[in-house]
C-alpha positions as CSV (number, residue, x, y, z in Angstrom):
1,M,73.6,74.5,108.3
2,A,77.1,72.9,108.3
3,P,79.7,74.9,110.3
4,Y,82.9,76.4,109.0
5,Y,86.1,74.7,110.2
6,V,89.0,76.5,111.8
7,Y,92.6,75.2,111.8
8,V,95.2,76.7,114.1
9,T,98.8,75.6,114.1
10,L,100.3,75.5,117.6
11,S,104.0,75.5,117.1
12,G,104.7,75.2,120.8
13,E,102.7,72.0,121.0
14,D,103.4,70.4,117.6
15,K,99.8,70.1,116.6
16,I,96.9,71.6,114.6
17,A,93.8,72.4,116.6
18,V,90.5,71.8,114.7
19,Y,87.4,73.8,115.7
20,A,83.9,73.9,114.4
21,M,82.6,77.5,113.9
22,D,78.9,78.3,114.0
23,R,78.1,80.4,110.9
24,R,75.5,82.6,112.6
25,S,77.0,83.2,116.1
26,G,80.7,82.6,115.4
27,R,80.9,80.2,118.4
28,L,83.9,77.9,118.3
29,D,83.9,74.3,119.6
30,L,87.1,72.2,119.8
31,L,86.7,69.0,117.7
32,D,90.1,67.5,117.5
33,A,93.9,68.0,117.4
34,A,96.2,66.5,114.7
35,A,99.8,65.7,115.8
36,V,102.3,67.5,113.6
37,P,105.9,67.2,114.8
38,G,108.6,69.8,114.0
39,R,107.0,73.1,114.8
40,P,104.1,73.5,112.4
41,A,103.4,76.9,111.1
42,P,102.1,77.9,107.6
43,L,98.9,76.3,106.2
44,A,97.4,76.1,102.7
45,L,94.1,74.6,101.7
46,H,93.8,73.0,98.3
47,P,91.1,74.6,96.0
48,N,89.1,71.3,96.1
49,R,89.1,71.6,99.9
50,R,90.1,68.0,100.3
51,F,93.7,68.5,101.3
52,L,95.5,70.7,103.8
53,Y,99.3,71.4,103.6
54,V,101.4,72.4,106.6
55,G,105.0,73.6,106.8
56,R,107.1,71.9,109.6
57,R,109.8,74.5,110.1
58,D,112.1,72.6,112.5
59,D,111.9,69.4,110.5
60,R,112.1,71.2,107.1
61,E,109.2,69.3,105.7
62,V,105.8,69.8,104.2
63,S,103.0,67.4,105.3
64,T,99.8,66.7,103.4
65,F,96.6,66.0,105.3
66,E,93.3,64.7,103.9
67,V,90.3,66.8,105.1
68,D,87.1,65.0,106.0
69,G,84.4,67.3,104.5
70,A,81.8,66.0,106.9
71,S,83.7,66.4,110.1
72,G,86.6,68.7,109.4
73,R,89.0,66.2,110.8
74,L,92.5,65.6,109.4
75,S,94.2,62.4,108.3
76,H,97.9,62.4,107.5
77,V,98.8,61.5,103.9
78,G,102.5,62.0,103.7
79,A,105.4,64.4,103.9
80,V,108.3,65.6,101.7
81,P,111.7,66.9,102.8
82,L,112.9,70.4,102.0
83,E,116.3,72.1,101.9
84,S,115.0,74.9,104.2
85,D,112.1,75.8,106.5
86,P,109.1,77.2,104.8
87,C,107.4,80.3,106.1
88,Y,104.6,80.5,103.6
89,L,102.6,78.0,101.4
90,A,100.0,78.5,98.7
91,T,98.7,76.4,95.9
92,D,98.4,77.8,92.4
93,R,94.9,78.6,91.3
94,R,94.3,75.2,89.7
95,G,95.7,73.2,92.6
96,R,98.4,71.5,90.6
97,Y,101.4,73.0,92.4
98,L,102.2,73.9,95.9
99,L,104.2,77.2,96.0
100,S,106.5,77.9,99.0
101,A,108.7,80.7,100.3
102,Y,111.8,80.4,102.5
103,Y,112.7,83.3,104.7
104,A,116.1,82.2,106.0
105,D,117.5,80.8,102.7
106,G,115.9,83.4,100.5
107,K,114.4,81.0,98.0
108,V,111.0,79.9,96.5
109,G,109.9,76.5,95.4
110,A,107.1,74.6,93.6
111,H,106.1,71.0,94.1
112,R,103.7,69.1,91.9
113,I,100.5,67.9,93.6
114,G,99.3,64.4,92.7
115,D,95.6,63.4,92.4
116,D,95.8,62.0,95.9
117,G,97.0,65.4,97.3
118,A,100.5,64.2,97.9
119,L,103.5,66.2,96.8
120,D,106.3,65.0,94.5
121,A,109.5,64.6,96.6
122,E,111.5,66.7,94.2
123,P,110.4,70.3,93.5
124,V,109.9,71.4,89.9
125,E,111.2,74.8,90.8
126,W,113.8,75.8,93.5
127,R,114.9,79.3,92.8
128,A,117.1,81.7,94.8
129,T,115.6,85.2,95.3
130,G,116.9,87.0,98.4
131,P,116.9,87.0,102.2
132,G,113.5,87.5,103.8
133,A,111.3,85.9,101.2
134,H,108.1,86.0,103.2
135,S,105.1,84.9,101.1
136,I,104.1,83.7,97.6
137,Q,100.9,83.7,95.6
138,A,99.7,83.4,92.1
139,D,97.4,86.1,90.7
140,P,93.8,85.2,89.8
141,S,94.7,84.5,86.2
142,N,97.3,82.0,87.3
143,Q,99.9,83.6,85.0
144,F,101.9,85.6,87.5
145,V,103.5,85.0,90.9
146,F,104.6,87.6,93.4
147,V,107.1,87.2,96.3
148,P,107.6,90.0,98.7
149,H,110.9,90.3,100.6
150,I,111.2,92.3,103.8
151,A,113.8,95.0,104.4
152,T,115.4,93.9,107.8
153,L,115.7,90.3,108.9
154,S,114.8,90.4,112.6
155,N,113.2,88.0,115.0
156,V,109.9,89.6,115.8
157,S,108.7,87.0,118.3
158,S,107.5,88.1,121.6
159,V,111.1,87.9,122.9
160,G,112.3,90.1,120.0
161,L,109.7,92.7,120.6
162,A,110.4,92.8,124.3
163,Q,114.1,93.3,123.5
164,A,113.3,96.1,121.0
165,A,110.9,97.8,123.5
166,S,113.8,97.9,126.0
167,G,116.2,99.4,123.5
168,R,118.2,96.2,123.0
169,T,119.1,94.7,119.6
170,L,116.5,92.4,118.1
171,E,117.4,88.7,118.6
172,G,118.7,87.1,115.4
173,G,118.4,90.3,113.3
174,G,120.3,93.0,111.6
175,A,120.9,91.8,108.1
176,D,119.2,93.5,105.2
177,G,116.7,92.0,102.8
178,P,116.0,93.2,99.2
179,N,113.0,95.3,100.4
180,A,111.3,94.4,97.1
181,I,108.5,92.3,95.5
182,F,109.9,89.8,93.0
183,Q,107.7,89.4,89.9
184,F,107.5,86.1,88.0
185,R,105.7,84.7,85.1
186,F,104.1,81.3,86.1
187,E,104.0,78.4,83.7
188,Q,100.9,76.7,85.1
189,D,101.4,73.5,83.1
190,T,104.9,72.9,84.4
191,G,105.1,74.9,87.6
192,R,108.2,76.8,86.4
193,L,108.9,80.5,87.3
194,T,110.5,83.0,84.9
195,P,111.6,86.5,86.1
196,G,109.3,89.2,84.9
197,S,110.3,92.5,83.3
198,P,111.2,94.2,85.5
199,A,112.1,91.3,87.9
200,Q,111.4,93.4,91.0
201,V,109.4,96.4,92.2
202,S,110.4,98.3,95.4
203,P,108.2,100.5,97.6
204,G,111.0,103.1,97.5
205,R,111.6,103.2,101.2
206,K,112.6,100.5,103.7
207,S,109.1,99.5,104.5
208,G,109.6,95.7,104.1
209,P,106.7,94.2,102.1
210,R,105.7,90.9,103.9
211,H,102.3,89.5,103.0
212,F,99.6,90.5,100.5
213,C,96.1,90.0,99.3
214,F,94.2,90.6,96.0
215,H,91.2,92.9,95.8
216,P,88.2,90.7,94.8
217,T,87.2,92.7,91.7
218,L,89.9,95.4,91.0
219,D,93.4,95.1,89.6
220,V,94.8,96.1,93.0
221,L,97.0,94.2,95.5
222,Y,97.6,95.2,99.2
223,F,100.9,94.5,100.9
224,S,101.5,94.7,104.7
225,D,104.8,96.5,105.3
226,E,106.6,94.8,108.2
227,Q,109.1,97.5,109.0
228,G,107.1,100.4,107.6
229,N,104.1,99.8,109.8
230,S,101.9,100.4,106.8
231,V,99.8,99.0,104.0
232,T,100.8,99.8,100.4
233,A,98.4,99.4,97.5
234,Y,99.8,98.4,94.2
235,S,98.1,98.5,90.8
236,L,98.4,95.3,88.7
237,D,99.1,95.3,85.0
238,R,97.2,92.2,83.9
239,D,99.1,92.0,80.6
240,G,102.6,92.3,81.9
241,G,102.1,90.9,85.3
242,T,103.8,93.9,87.0
243,L,103.0,96.0,90.0
244,E,103.2,99.7,90.7
245,P,102.8,101.3,94.1
246,V,100.0,103.8,94.3
247,Q,99.3,104.5,98.0
248,T,100.8,103.9,101.4
249,V,98.8,104.3,104.7
250,S,100.0,103.8,108.2
251,T,98.6,101.0,110.3
252,L,99.2,103.0,113.5
253,P,97.7,106.1,115.1
254,E,99.9,109.2,114.9
255,D,100.6,109.2,118.6
256,A,101.7,105.5,118.8
257,A,105.0,105.3,120.6
258,V,105.8,101.6,120.8
259,F,108.0,99.3,118.8
260,N,105.8,97.6,116.2
261,T,105.9,95.4,113.1
262,C,103.1,94.3,110.7
263,A,102.3,90.7,109.8
264,Q,99.5,89.3,107.8
265,I,96.8,91.1,105.8
266,Q,93.3,90.2,104.5
267,I,90.5,91.9,102.6
268,S,86.8,91.2,103.0
269,P,84.9,89.3,100.4
270,T,83.0,92.5,99.5
271,G,86.2,94.4,99.0
272,R,85.0,97.2,101.3
273,M,87.2,96.5,104.4
274,L,90.9,95.6,104.8
275,Y,92.6,94.3,108.0
276,A,96.2,94.2,109.1
277,P,97.4,93.4,112.7
278,N,100.0,95.3,114.6
279,R,102.6,93.4,116.6
280,G,103.7,95.5,119.5
281,H,100.9,98.0,119.4
282,D,98.7,94.9,119.6
283,T,95.8,96.2,117.6
284,I,94.1,95.3,114.3
285,A,94.2,98.1,111.9
286,C,90.9,98.4,110.0
287,F,90.8,100.2,106.6
288,A,87.8,101.3,104.6
289,V,88.3,100.6,100.8
290,D,86.5,102.8,98.3
291,A,85.2,101.9,94.8
292,A,88.6,102.7,93.2
293,G,90.5,100.5,95.7
294,R,92.0,103.4,97.8
295,I,92.2,102.8,101.5
296,E,91.7,104.9,104.7
297,R,92.5,103.7,108.2
298,V,89.3,104.0,110.2
299,A,90.0,102.1,113.4
300,N,92.6,100.4,115.5
301,V,90.9,97.6,117.6
302,P,92.8,96.2,120.6
303,T,93.6,92.5,120.5
304,E,95.8,89.8,122.0
305,P,99.6,90.3,122.5
306,I,101.6,89.8,119.3
307,P,98.8,89.1,116.8
308,R,101.0,87.3,114.2
309,A,98.2,85.3,112.6
310,F,94.5,86.1,111.9
311,S,91.8,85.1,109.4
312,L,88.3,86.2,108.2
313,D,85.7,83.6,107.8
314,P,84.6,83.0,104.2
315,S,81.5,85.3,104.5
316,G,83.6,88.1,106.1
317,S,81.3,88.2,109.1
318,F,83.9,87.2,111.8
319,L,87.6,87.7,112.3
320,L,89.9,85.5,114.5
321,A,93.2,86.9,115.7
322,A,95.7,84.8,117.5
323,G,98.0,86.2,120.1
324,L,101.4,84.5,119.7
325,E,102.4,85.6,123.2
326,S,99.1,84.9,125.0
327,G,98.1,81.6,123.3
328,K,94.6,83.0,122.9
329,L,92.3,83.5,120.0
330,A,90.2,86.7,120.0
331,E,87.0,86.7,118.0
332,Y,85.3,89.7,116.5
333,R,82.2,90.4,114.5
334,A,83.0,92.5,111.5
335,D,80.9,95.6,111.1
336,E,81.5,97.1,107.6
337,A,78.9,99.8,108.0
338,A,80.8,101.2,111.1
339,G,84.2,100.2,109.7
340,S,85.3,98.4,112.8
341,L,85.3,95.1,114.8
342,H,83.2,94.2,117.8
343,P,84.6,91.7,120.3
344,V,82.7,88.4,120.6
345,E,84.7,85.9,122.6
346,T,88.3,84.9,123.6
347,Y,89.4,81.3,123.5
348,A,92.5,79.7,125.0
349,V,94.0,77.7,122.2
350,G,97.6,76.7,123.2
351,S,101.2,77.6,122.9
352,E,102.5,79.7,120.0
353,P,99.6,79.9,117.5
354,M,101.3,80.6,114.2
355,W,98.5,80.3,111.6
356,V,94.7,80.5,111.5
357,L,92.7,79.2,108.5
358,I,88.9,79.2,108.3
359,A,87.4,76.9,105.7
360,D,84.0,76.2,104.2
361,L,84.1,72.5,103.3
362,Q,80.6,72.3,101.8
């Protein structure tokens, strides 16, 4: 049985580490490392699984890599310059456009993808939204795009968290973001974005929506709230492409007394478990999801310091969480029956792991 392949961007070493992952045991074996200058961070895999995109934040570029389906190894195809540094990348559902979000400049973009996987140099869309634009995805119908913006722009690196824990001001922070999710109609033939009606939805308190995922079968989206230390569920109106908040649940135990922020979020393929890491509390919050899409936090599993990036494998059997501060990758076996995660192994991966992507290339 062919393995899964794991791609980890190491911003501190300017490379993408490539691992083979045994589907049964979860064992990781290092295969290769692709050089990527300019502090690589976000990754996106094309729907055809032949191309991988990486944002180079210091160089303000996006690079395209061709993926060898037999070995998982990467070959550089090309790069396009950007006006700002991308913090999130995703293709549209048909793989014709690469969507991108820009935290510092408060913008979103869309580049056309050629048949060879390369991006057009000029974006077809380059739209100002607001400070703290943190992610972007098209809905399953490919008609709507959502862009969450956090509430407070603060550096929540390991340095920033250490400052906050000691009572000092966060490095590089203080400004306010819109604290809203921007709603767009997506023209899938042209890549253009048109503001929805309404153009924004807000969680109502300064929770700071950051990343999100779609329930696999229900019209429900889940957002990790960076400042709110919570997950908020939103119902999706498939006709209008608009969201409405319906439930918010903390990612922390009631007695937690540490400075913390949330980062990424992911739901299992079955739709029965949801996971969101806590940076500062250094745990992975595990939520049970019922048949209606409502969530209940059922466990907080300790993990590596500052778990910024994590990923479930395509079957939902294993979870990998990267410690930004420790440079290690913690592996867990997902137990949906128990509603928790069981430690499997810890791997030293390198300096500043910023993104983890697990792919089935077969």
